[in-house]
C-alpha positions in Angstrom: 2.1 -13.7 12.9 1.2 -10.8 10.5 3.9 -8.4 10.3 3.6 -4.7 9.6 6.7 -3.9 7.7 8.6 -0.4 7.3 12.0 -0.7 5.9 13.6 -3.6 7.6 11.4 -3.4 10.7 7.9 -4.5 11.8 5.8 -2.6 14.4 3.2 -3.3 16.8 -0.3 -2.9 15.6 -3.1 -0.7 17.4 -6.1 0.6 16.0 -7.8 3.8 17.0 -11.3 4.3 15.8 -12.7 8.0 16.2 -10.9 8.4 19.5 -11.9 4.7 20.8 -8.9 2.5 21.0 -9.3 -1.4 20.2 -7.1 -3.2 22.6 -7.8 -6.8 21.6 -4.4 -8.3 21.2 -4.6 -12.0 20.1 -1.9 -14.3 18.8 -3.2 -14.8 15.3 -4.2 -11.2 14.5 -2.0 -8.8 16.5 1.9 -8.6 16.6 3.0 -8.8 20.2 6.6 -8.0 19.8 8.8 -6.3 17.6 9.9 -8.4 14.6 13.3 -7.9 12.6 13.2 -10.3 9.9 12.6 -9.0 6.3 10.2 -10.6 3.8 11.9 -13.2 1.5 11.2 -12.5 -2.0 11.5 -14.7 -5.1 14.5 -14.2 -7.2 12.7 -12.3 -9.9 10.7 -10.1 -7.8 12.0 -6.5 -7.2 11.0 -4.2 -4.4 12.0 -0.8 -3.4 10.4 1.3 -0.6 10.6 4.9 -1.1 9.5 7.8 1.3 8.3 11.3 1.0 9.2 13.5 4.0 6.8 16.0 3.5 3.6 14.0 3.4 5.3 11.0 5.3 4.1 8.7 2.4 5.6 5.6 1.4 5.8 4.7 -2.3 6.6 1.3 -3.6 8.3 0.4 -6.7 7.7 -3.2 -7.5 8.9 -5.2 -10.9 9.3 -8.5 -12.5 13.2 -8.6 -13.1 12.8 -10.8 -16.2 10.1 -9.1 -18.2 11.3 -5.6 -16.7 7.5 -4.7 -16.2 7.1 -2.7 -13.2 4.1 -0.9 -11.1 4.5 1.8 -8.5 2.1 2.3 -5.6 1.1 5.5 -4.3 3.3 7.9 -6.0 3.6 11.5 -4.8 3.3 14.3 -7.2 6.6 16.5 -5.8 8.7 13.3 -6.2 7.3 11.8 -9.7 10.6 13.1 -11.2 12.7 11.0 -8.6 10.6 7.9 -9.1 10.6 8.3 -13.1 14.6 8.4 -13.0 14.6 5.4 -10.7 12.5 3.5 -13.2 14.7 4.5 -16.0 18.0 3.8 -14.1 16.7 0.3 -13.6 15.8 -0.1 -17.1 12.1 -1.1 -16.1 8.9 -0.4 -18.0 6.4 1.2 -15.8 3.1 -0.5 -16.7 0.9 1.0 -14.0 0.9 3.9 -11.5 -1.3 2.6 -8.7 -3.1 4.3 -5.9 -4.5 2.6 -2.7 -7.1 5.4 -2.3 -7.7 9.0 -3.2 -5.4 11.0 -0.9 -6.1 14.1 1.1 -2.8 14.8 2.4 -1.1 15.1 -1.1 -1.5 15.0 -4.7 -0.8 11.6 -6.6 2.0 11.6 -9.1 0.2 9.3 -11.3 -0.6 12.0 -13.9 3.0 13.3 -14.2 4.5 9.8 -14.3 2.3 9.2 -17.5 4.0 12.3 -19.0 7.4 11.4 -17.9 7.2 7.6 -18.9 4.8 7.2 -22.0 2.9 4.0 -21.8 2.2 4.0 -18.1 -1.4 3.9 -17.0 -3.0 5.2 -13.8 -5.1 2.9 -11.7 -7.4 3.2 -8.8 -10.6 1.6 -7.3 -13.8 2.3 -9.2 -15.3 3.4 -5.8 -13.1 6.0 -5.3 -14.7 8.3 -7.8 -11.5 9.5 -9.0 -10.2 9.7 -12.8 -8.0 7.2 -13.8 -7.2 4.9 -17.0 -8.2 1.8 -15.2 -10.9 1.5 -12.5 -10.5 -1.7 -10.3 -13.3 -3.8 -8.7 -12.8 -6.0 -5.8 -11.2 -9.4 -6.8 -9.6 -7.7 -9.7 -5.9 -8.3 -10.3 -3.0 -6.1 -11.4 -0.5 -8.0 -13.3 3.1 -7.3 -14.2 5.3 -9.7 -15.6 4.8 -13.0 -14.0 3.5 -11.4 -10.8 0.0 -10.0 -9.8 -1.6 -8.2 -6.9 -5.1 -9.1 -5.8 -7.5 -6.1 -5.0 -9.2 -6.3 -1.6 -11.9 -3.7 -0.8 -10.9 -1.8 2.6 -13.1 1.0 2.9 -13.7 3.0 6.0 -11.1 5.7 5.7 -12.5 6.5 2.2 -15.0 4.7 0.2 -12.4 3.7 -2.5 -9.6 2.5 -0.2 -8.2 -1.0 -1.3 -5.6 -3.2 -0.1 -3.2 -5.1 -2.8 -2.1 -8.5 -1.9 0.7 -10.4 -3.5 0.1 -14.0 -2.4 3.3 -15.4 -3.9 5.6 -13.1 -2.0 3.6 -12.7 1.2 2.9 -9.1 1.3 0.1 -6.7 1.2 -0.1 -2.8 0.8 -2.8 -1.5 3.3 -3.1 2.2 2.1 -4.4 4.1 5.0 -6.6 1.3 6.1 -3.9 0.0 8.4 -0.9 2.3 9.6 1.8 1.8 11.9 0.1 1.7 15.6 -3.0 3.2 14.0 -5.3 3.5 11.0 -6.5 6.1 8.6 -8.6 8.9 10.0 -12.6 8.4 10.1 -13.5 11.9 10.7 -13.7 13.0 6.9 -16.5 13.1 4.7 -16.4 9.3 3.7 -15.0 8.0 6.9 -16.9 5.4 8.9 -15.3 3.7 12.0 -17.3 0.6 11.9 -16.7 0.0 8.1 -12.9 0.4 8.5 -13.2 -2.1 11.7 -14.8 -4.6 9.5 -12.5 -4.1 6.6 -9.2 -4.4 8.6 -10.5 -7.9 10.2 -11.9 -9.3 7.2 -9.7 -8.3 4.4 -6.3 -7.7 6.1 -6.1 -9.8 9.4 -7.7 -12.8 7.6 -4.6 -13.1 5.4 -1.9 -15.9 6.5 0.2 -15.3 9.8 3.4 -15.2 7.9 2.4 -11.9 5.7 4.1 -8.8 6.0 1.9 -5.6 5.7 3.3 -2.4 4.1 1.2 0.9 5.1 1.0 3.9 3.1 2.4 6.5 5.7 4.4 6.7 8.8 3.3 10.1 10.5 4.6 9.6 13.9 8.2 8.4 13.2 7.5 4.7 14.5 9.6 3.3 11.7 13.2 1.9 13.0 16.2 0.9 10.8 
């Protein structure tokens, strides 16, 4: 079954589109009970989940243990110094500061991380319209060491939302397209409920059943340790 993972836990998925709740629970596409088994990573893959209590944002630090190349997903400006210090403590080389989309509830830490960690480049989808060193297209790969993340378009919350998939590790970072018991809002300027519905089904729920999904936020405290 697909598993939405937060810390060590996984949570039931329910999608709400502009006030209309989708209640189609199926064995192959939705979780039907809480799962507790954590993802099993390869020995040369580093994973660390970080949290910002103000914006309820999850930031993910990933790295190749052998090459020391690292990427960070959805960094928050106010915690960029924390993230940079962690990278230094672990003796990693931060190659990319990557965003799943252009955030409305916080400012990305990509710009400050570039100053704190020279050589780091900012990355975001071209469809976002945001400034960055690298603009991604659907089907692109973000490579760090021997690992790579596939870029899947998952618009609907914003035009530039993407999901990053690491097939070897069986994980995906869904941004605001799919949250814990919910999804990103569709009542903003670029929001569209039908587009988001199709994005989730075509590009997230089409992943193999063993995949774990990591969202960008936990607004309602649904995570459990």
